[in-house]
MIMITI-913489 format. One line per 4 residues: number of its first residue (from 1); for each residue z, y negated, x negated of N, C-alpha, C, O. Coordinates in steps of 0.001 Angstrom, whole numbers, plus 524288, in hexadecimal, padded with zeros to 5 digits. Example, Ala and Ser with C-alpha at 12.3 -4.5 7.8 and 13.67 -1.06 7.14 Angstrom:
<pts>
1	81E78 8163A 7CC7A 81E78 81194 7CFF4 81E78 80CE4 7CC70 82111 80CF7 7C864 ~ 81BA8 808CA 7CDCE 81BE4 80424 7CA9A 81EBE 7FFE2 7CD9C 81F67 7FB8E 7CB9F $
</pts>
This chain:
<pts>
1	7E13A 7CB6F 81434 7DFED 7D058 816AD 7E1FA 7D052 81C3B 7E644 7CE6D 81D4F ~ 7DEE6 7D26B 81FAB 7E081 7D2C8 82516 7E3EA 7D787 8260D 7E48A 7DADE 822A6 ~ 7E615 7D7C8 82AAE 7E9AC 7DC09 82BFA 7E6F3 7E152 82BCE 7E94F 7E531 82A32 ~ 7E20E 7E18C 82D6E 7DF2C 7E679 82D47 7DE6B 7E851 827A3 7DED6 7ECFA 82688 $
5	7DD51 7E4B4 8241E 7DCC8 7E614 81E98 7E1E5 7E826 81C61 7E1E8 7EBEB 81964 ~ 7E647 7E5AE 81DDA 7EB67 7E788 81C14 7EC66 7ED18 81E08 7EE61 7F060 81B20 ~ 7EB0B 7EE21 822E7 7EBE7 7F358 8251E 7E886 7F779 8226C 7EA65 7FBB9 8212D ~ 7E3A0 7F639 8218B 7E019 7F9F7 81F02 7E1B2 7FADC 81957 7E242 7FF54 817A8 $
9	7E26D 7F6AA 81666 7E3F1 7F71F 810F2 7E93F 7F9CE 81075 7E9F0 7FD38 80D24 ~ 7ECF8 7F849 813B9 7F225 7FAB6 8139C 7F1F8 8006E 81512 7F494 803A6 812A2 ~ 7EEEB 801BA 81909 7EE75 80734 81AA8 7EC27 80AA2 81668 7EE1F 80EE5 8155F ~ 7E800 808CC 813F4 7E595 80BDB 80FC3 7E91D 80C5A 80B03 7E9B4 8109B 808D8 $
13	7EB74 80805 80964 7EEE8 80828 804D5 7F3B4 80B8A 805E3 7F547 80E9C 8028A ~ 7F603 80B02 80A7B 7FA99 80E28 80BDB 7F956 813EB 80C44 7FC66 81739 80A96 ~ 7F4D3 81523 80E81 7F348 81A9F 80F14 7F25C 81D29 809CC 7F43C 8217B 808D3 ~ 7EF77 81A81 80659 7EE7E 81CBE 8012B 7F380 81D28 7FDFA 7F43F 820F7 7FB23 $
17	7F6F1 81946 7FE69 7FBE8 81986 7FB9D 7FF44 81DFE 7FDA9 801F5 82090 7FA9E ~ 7FF27 81EF2 802BF 8022E 82346 804E1 7FFF5 82886 80320 802E5 82C47 8027F ~ 7FAD6 828D8 80255 7F867 82D94 80034 7FA38 82E76 7FA9B 7FB97 832D5 7F927 ~ 7FA3A 82A56 7F779 7FBAF 82ABC 7F1F5 80170 82C35 7F154 802C4 82F59 7EDF0 $
21	804D3 82A00 7F487 80A6D 82AF6 7F400 80C56 82FA8 7F721 810F1 83102 7F6D7 ~ 808E9 83227 7FA18 80A6A 836C9 7FD0F 80D27 835AA 80234 80FA4 83925 80468 ~ 80CC1 830F1 80423 80F53 82F76 80907 80BCB 82FF8 80DC2 80D8F 82F02 81221 ~ 806ED 8316B 80D12 80325 83152 81152 804AE 834A3 8160B 803E9 832E0 81A73 $
25	806D4 83961 81559 80834 83C77 81A05 80C4E 839E0 81D82 80C78 83AF1 82232 ~ 80F9C 83682 81B52 813CA 83406 81E55 8122E 82ECF 820AD 8150E 82C9D 823D7 ~ 80DA5 82CC9 81F30 80C30 82784 820D2 80798 8279A 82494 80412 82AD7 82418 ~ 807AA 8240F 82847 80355 82365 82BE6 80040 81E87 82A88 80121 81C19 8267A $
29	7FCB0 81D28 82DE5 7F950 818A7 82D01 7FC85 813A1 82CA9 7FBAD 81070 8292B ~ 80024 812F3 8303E 80355 80E2F 83049 80692 80D9A 82B5E 806F0 80955 82931 ~ 808EC 811DC 82999 80C11 811AA 824D3 808A8 81077 8201C 80A48 80D96 81C9E ~ 803EE 812A6 81FF8 80062 81186 81BA0 7FEDE 80BC8 81B7C 7FE95 80973 8174A $
33	7FDE7 80980 82005 7FC82 803F9 82040 80113 8009C 81E6A 80058 7FCFB 81B58 ~ 805BC 801CB 82043 80A5A 7FEC8 81EBB 80B55 7FF40 818E2 80C5C 7FB59 81644 ~ 80B03 8040A 816CF 80BC6 804DC 81132 807AB 801DA 80E1C 808E9 7FF7A 80A1E ~ 802CF 801EF 80FE8 7FEA6 7FF20 80D33 7FF6B 7F946 80D31 7FE72 7F6BB 8093A $
37	8011F 7F717 8117F 801F3 7F16C 811CF 8069C 7EFC9 80E7A 8064C 7EBF4 80B97 ~ 80AEB 7F2AB 80EDE 80F75 7F176 80B8F 80E13 7F25E 805D6 80FAB 7EF60 8026D ~ 80B16 7F687 804CE 80951 7F799 7FF7F 805EA 7F344 7FD57 80614 7F229 7F8A9 ~ 802D1 7F0C8 800B0 7FF94 7EC65 7FEF3 80300 7E7DB 7FD20 801C2 7E547 7F942 $
41	80742 7E6E5 7FFDD 80AD9 7E2C3 7FE34 80D7C 7E42F 7F90E 80DE6 7E0E9 7F58E ~ 80F42 7E908 7F895 811C4 7EACB 7F3BD 80DDF 7EAA6 7EF3A 80F10 7E8A5 7EB05 ~ 80936 7ECCA 7F020 80531 7ECC3 7EC14 80394 7E74A 7EA88 802B5 7E63F 7E5EB ~ 8032B 7E3C9 7EE48 801D8 7DE5B 7ED1D 80605 7DBB9 7E9DD 804CD 7D8BF 7E64A $
45	80AFA 7DCCA 7EB13 80F49 7DA9B 7E80A 80F1B 7DC94 7E26C 80FAD 7D98C 7DEBB ~ 80E4F 7E1B5 7E1CD 80E17 7E400 7DC8E 80959 7E1FB 7D98D 809D4 7E06F 7D505 ~ 804C9 7E1FC 7DC0C 7FFFF 7E039 7D96D 8005D 7DA89 7D7D4 7FE96 7D916 7D39A ~ 802A1 7D752 7DB22 80305 7D1C3 7DA01 806E4 7D0B3 7D59D 805CD 7CD96 7D21D $
49	80B63 7D33F 7D5C8 80F73 7D21D 7D1F4 80EBA 7D4DA 7CCBA 80FFF 7D29B 7C8AB ~ 80CBD 7D99C 7CCB7 80C30 7DC75 7C7CF 806DF 7DBB6 7C538 80687 7DB61 7C06F ~ 802CD 7DB74 7C84E 7FD8B 7DB55 7C620 7FAA2 7D644 7C71F 7F61F 7D5BB 7C58B ~ 7FD1A 7D291 7C9B0 7FAC6 7CD80 7CB02 7F58D 7CE29 7CDE4 7F1CD 7CB50 7CCEE $
53	7F56E 7D1F3 7D166 7F0D2 7D314 7D498 7F233 7D1BB 7DA36 7F679 7D2F0 7DC0C ~ 7EE96 7CF3E 7DCE7 7EFAD 7CE0F 7E25C 7F024 7D31A 7E56F 7ED83 7D6F2 7E43B ~ 7F36F 7D31C 7E959 7F473 7D7C6 7EC82 7F02A 7D8C1 7F071 7EB8A 7D87F 7EF25 ~ 7F1A6 7D9DC 7F529 7EDF9 7DB11 7F951 7EC4F 7D5FA 7FBE1 7EF3C 7D3A7 7FEE9 $
57	7E797 7D447 7FAA2 7E5B0 7CF4F 7FCBE 7E0D6 7CFF0 8001C 7DFA3 7CC8E 8034F ~ 7DE13 7D435 7FF69 7D94E 7D523 80262 7D86F 7DAFF 802B7 7DB2A 7DE0C 80032 ~ 7D4B0 7DC81 805C9 7D35F 7E206 80666 7CFC9 7E38B 801DE 7CB06 7E2F9 8023A ~ 7D21A 7E57D 7FD95 7CF24 7E6D4 7F8EE 7D19B 7EB8A 7F644 7D5C9 7ED55 7F7D4 $
61	7CF04 7ED88 7F23F 7D111 7F1F9 7EF59 7D626 7F08E 7EC9D 7D9CC 7F3AF 7EC83 ~ 7D66B 7EBDD 7EA66 7DB32 7EA28 7E7CE 7DFC0 7EA00 7EBA7 7E406 7EBCF 7EA65 ~ 7DEE7 7E7E6 7F041 7E305 7E7B1 7F434 7E4AE 7ED2C 7F5D2 7E953 7EE39 7F682 ~ 7E0E2 7F0A6 7F66D 7E224 7F605 7F7DA 7E567 7F8A0 7F39A 7E93D 7FB43 7F4CF $
65	7E3F7 7F7F0 7EEAE 7E6E7 7FA5A 7EA6B 7EC71 7F832 7EA07 7F01D 7FB16 7E8E2 ~ 7ED09 7F328 7EAF7 7F23F 7F0CA 7EAF3 7F58B 7F310 7EF66 7FA14 7F473 7EE98 ~ 7F34A 7F371 7F40C 7F619 7F5A6 7F888 7F747 7FB6A 7F7AF 7FB88 7FD36 7F909 ~ 7F3A7 7FE4F 7F582 7F469 803DA 7F467 7F8CF 804AB 7F07A 7FC2D 80803 7F143 $
69	7F8C9 801A1 7EC42 7FCF1 80207 7E857 80244 800A3 7EA8E 80621 80348 7E977 ~ 8027D 7FC83 7EDA7 80766 7FAFE 7F01B 8094F 7FF0D 7F3FE 80E04 7FFE4 7F486 ~ 805AF 80192 7F6B7 8071F 805A7 7FA73 80965 80A66 7F7A9 80D1E 80CCB 7F98B ~ 80729 80BBC 7F334 80946 81016 7F029 80ECC 80EC9 7EE55 81250 8120C 7EEAD $
73	80F8C 80A06 7EC65 814CA 80864 7EAB1 818A2 808C0 7EF3D 81CF5 80AC2 7EE98 ~ 81719 806D5 7F3CF 81A79 806F7 7F866 81BE5 80C90 7F9DC 82077 80DB5 7FAD2 ~ 8180D 81011 7FA0A 81924 81574 7FB92 81C66 81854 7F77E 81F98 81BA5 7F8E1 ~ 81BA5 8171E 7F281 81EEE 81985 7EE79 8249C 817C0 7EEFB 82835 81ADA 7EE38 $
77	82566 812D3 7F03F 82AB4 810D6 7F112 82D1B 81367 7F5E6 831A3 81502 7F5C5 ~ 82A23 813CD 7FA1D 82C13 81657 7FEEE 82D6F 81C01 7FDD2 83183 81DDF 7FF8D ~ 82A21 81EC4 7FAFC 82B34 82437 7F9AE 83011 824C3 7F64C 83319 8286B 7F708 ~ 830DE 8212F 7F299 8357E 82163 7EF43 83A71 8205A 7F259 83E71 822D9 7F169 $
81	83A39 81CB2 7F604 83ED5 81B59 7F91B 8402C 81FAD 7FD04 844BD 820FB 7FDBF ~ 83C34 821DB 7FF7B 83D27 825E9 80378 83DC2 82B52 80118 83F7C 82EF0 803C0 ~ 83C5F 82BEE 7FC25 83CE0 83100 7F992 8388A 834CB 7FAF0 838FB 83976 7F9DE ~ 83458 832D9 7FD4A 82FEC 8363B 7FEA9 82C17 83668 7FA34 82B9C 832A8 7F73A $
85	82963 83AB3 7F9BA 825AB 83B6F 7F580 82054 839AE 7F712 81CAC 83A03 7F3F7 $
</pts>
């Protein structure tokens, strides 16, 4: 995947995860992209180790779902550590 694909996939996954976890009012475009990209790494690690599924390898629905799931995990951990709801 190219850098533009990472930015688009990360931005969408981070934005939707921030909507689900209630973090959207505090986050901007840049934070959503960063959360989505880090979430893709977390989701890929979880998918590979627990479910034996390849992580984010191409611009596809599976890659988006892996990044979205990892982004939710990341934001839930951040919320637990910072004490924000």
